Steps between C-alpha positions, in 0.01 A plus 500: 500500500265354758452126483185336632465122523163352414438219753138425418412209282188666360680795340337693225620476142803733459386599155197672653712744698669753275685665789680179600700233325638162605812296449611160627766442758585171334468410134290191581345548845481750780256767614409790278648834604286809449682826432360852498503675161669831573399649164132502594557640852756777452411849371542566129787743563701236688424231243614738227832556677558126549409390150704778341810302602401215267606467139254524213502122454420445869217753486339317210528177697318670789204563270437125489505435876129559560210720386553717808864563413403578142244754617749668736786514248271651240439790740873583538592693183851591618606136470426494128635838393783339300492148353773324303437173317767272351540143375534359853160629616297508180200346680440836671353631175184297561444689828550853367125550468465468879724797585555670161313816596771578761802453269669823393833363373508177302814344356554189292856384553634238257146375455386200299215493253248398770587808707472725198164367386355499852617855573358634174168328573477647851579852377253490212220357715536790744652324801792746520338825390699713743851411381739795506819319396538205263831328423569219255836330546467198275511383140154342475291806437311605191514858383126526436426372852714779642295762316171342606605493865625857523198624304277334757704658784535849355297651781748396770827378342790747527807272472578237235818294484591245230846355561704183478772500765671170416783435255330571165775427250331177388136601540280553197372854428190621681190645340386821668266784402650823379528798733207687350267200540591461869436866578178498300373194687581650841550879497506506883848341507760704686787252490581268213803270488575256218839326528548208260798355317325479163145544379267538206295815544151446362250751365127476566216647299192339659353845548578833333765688691635204699853585387465871575626640828211665685515858622589597858682180590589488872825313442784620727751210478576317175760221476462362146762237410309235302809365322370638170566820311295804594399760244568866568157590358322297767698664779447850363124443518541370852690808617217725385229324704713418810580834664541336844797276409770499769687181405561375146728214398470389138660210311676530168352703216438363155699786347778715636368784713657810645466484876544876516205554266295244689580671829358828371161332440475342845242620754626775731454283811722219374776418750638168372586429135658184364528415132663164430688399188483125547196317365533216751551713809202383701551742789699787362702595804663227702611498861784252537591343830870509579522166677750252367348225291697250304204379299529666162144428400328629811293810418271507802669817624387697194203709602340814363593820676152624590595750768278758332218249444356546849200667657724702730646679200153589374398638839815711513430626149149602603636699792753672276230581245282663766798695630596628153153575367526866589861526383445360151801268538551227241637177647812354339652156468651340808609175334614436144620196308641539151729336244836628382651306211614773264583869489139603436384309807777660704402855405131431570588351839694811601214725391248291693708524817531877462121534454433338840836560664369633831227236549665189351602260779539159330656434160542169317703481179531205261831569331825394343827674582566625145216758511481570869714730713460431871700804609286740297181337628605543862579865438136581412302234692403627846292205621571233760491171304650402164461154346711393200433177315516320171160410356547125514241306694666160537872529556709194561693670779422844641733737677397787728675814613355723771660836568417775748619853425498809720444843351724793592448864411804644323589869535874463474744221570573614854134516607435162342760345730345670803162363396646150482647523850166620640296242310441294815335798671293620207267267315585475131278409209552138391462324168466122467605340171410143408647345187414157357678330214576161347835392643611254232465758220539848651719442807833615354374833370216586738691512829776737374236717331293519818790578735641760261159666488494525879843657513408795277174600667530873556367824353550868562253514791528158666683168494413139582731301727474120519457374857369142454552233235350154488583239235277191471594209275764707323837363391752724677864489392813700583432764233162589652654517848745765384208708369315464832804622694481827306160580658642693795161566668395134507411390856305174454585219258317170452607228256286185493560249223353164407668161522520499124706822485671546839709803590858459387742484791745720305233769479435479874872525575526808278202654685660445841836633377334815371300561817797442729702782342510799734313804368768726652765304310304548179474874560872524572572326172257746330303227332206609288258258666451421866384158618144496638420479871313170505310477827276210407605201287290198401644202306307195385602169339874571491688186398852481644443745788737349758574588861814685395305735272230552765767621742585782259162664551636632828744715299212704350510786748143635470313173444216484757265231367605177322263232367618166354242274333545148360878512538567134573883512508530706818509339848448598861870574536491764226207705632615470862841634400326785319302619802802457729711728279509875548254654254208741473258210442174538698279236337582165336227283346579148377208349308467151348871420534518124548824489700401766755357360823245656730766523774714721276204726423429536871864589564484767227193657658653508849828640374343781299258587783796525735685725255196727466471527879867594533468768233205657684704507821 
């Protein structure tokens, strides 16, 4: 920025020049330095590009620099397309009237009462008449204010979100309008999401018909989890007037409902259906992160699975509708979430899968093992992702299992073996299974049930073969290791445990013993099971893993990739001895191991690079 020194004593008042501003070289004395205001000299396009790098808080501060800056910023609508207000910048609410006409997406995040009152005032007075998306993420809102705001915005508003993303176990219930009142107040809504832990749904009768759903509602995405019971009568009325629904996730019903009967009443364009059984499930489907966390009460990684709650999905659906208009094709479900707690639920689940067998890609099942057969489910499910979970929201300690299965076509036993040998050349269909459970209560019975279900996955026309298994925060003992060694097609195995429940060293020794047995020796002894060819092995938080045990990894003939995380009992000597030994190891990663130095890691890299070069020669 150009700097010009004012050397005249009779300088004009700096306040009279809006294009220039002054600062002092010294806090007490010194000449005034006049600097050129770039905002007033650069083209609007360049100013827009520069200011777009600022945060929302910084942009609001720019409004107060000078009248010239205010005038320029008011002429740059792209800067104000999306505005988020929270407790730390609640003073921005007073300035919304200056740029409110440019705001299209407005979100209140963890807002206080001042933010709520100011936002409602600005909306009702017409300062933000062009809002397309409105999100309330706070507890200080009043249900009647919500209705008044969306009624005032019904000409432009298409997205409404009312959520509370923080830990809500000790928060008082919310008061929100019922579903019919929201749609009646703003029939132009296309996306509606309500995700609360607990609420009191209120009814309004200010005007006749306020609680009646209007005709020809444009709603395409509905995520209704208010933390209160939903009546089947209200949803049946909704299905009649919402023919454009693509995504529907509903909280628990007041009475038991047949999901199969409900499915038959759904709009023909519906692609995602989730019916929850838990009253306090604020988000329905959860997407758990698999990172290790020893804090039992941390639930920040629980987030709703809104993969189908996107504009891209709607655009794809529009293209498919245009393509199939002349073919009279009825779209079917691509994602389904259902409960399975008894025999009736199990039979309905199987019938639902058969109805949409060819189109169904994602399936989530809330279950217990007594009424759920994993092997049978895998025989009829032809999708690519299966999520299994218990319907508890706040578990003391969660365990995760991730499995990847490859699908093989079965004509006879001989051709199945040929297909397995050629699997590297021909791409096979894959299925990913994710299972979540409460470790302190269901650990002893869930792991054997899950592994046994994977072993029996075959039908007359195809079979599933397990290629990858990942255990996170699971208590693995010797019994489970023996079951894993019976999965002959397993190629990748990852076991990461927490400090609270580390991997037993006896279990690790049994795993190495089983993998070191020669497959040819097993075949000569005509054993019924053949040890898997583990090519990639990852171990985390193994207490008692010494240098002597690390050296045994070299005995696993086909092991190519080894990762050791948070194993604090191994030293440089152990891993150096491992890479110096004759083995098939091509990659060794040592992460967060306190006794491993950077010099040892550098030696590992050089040694393995040298081995790779020699193999290429």
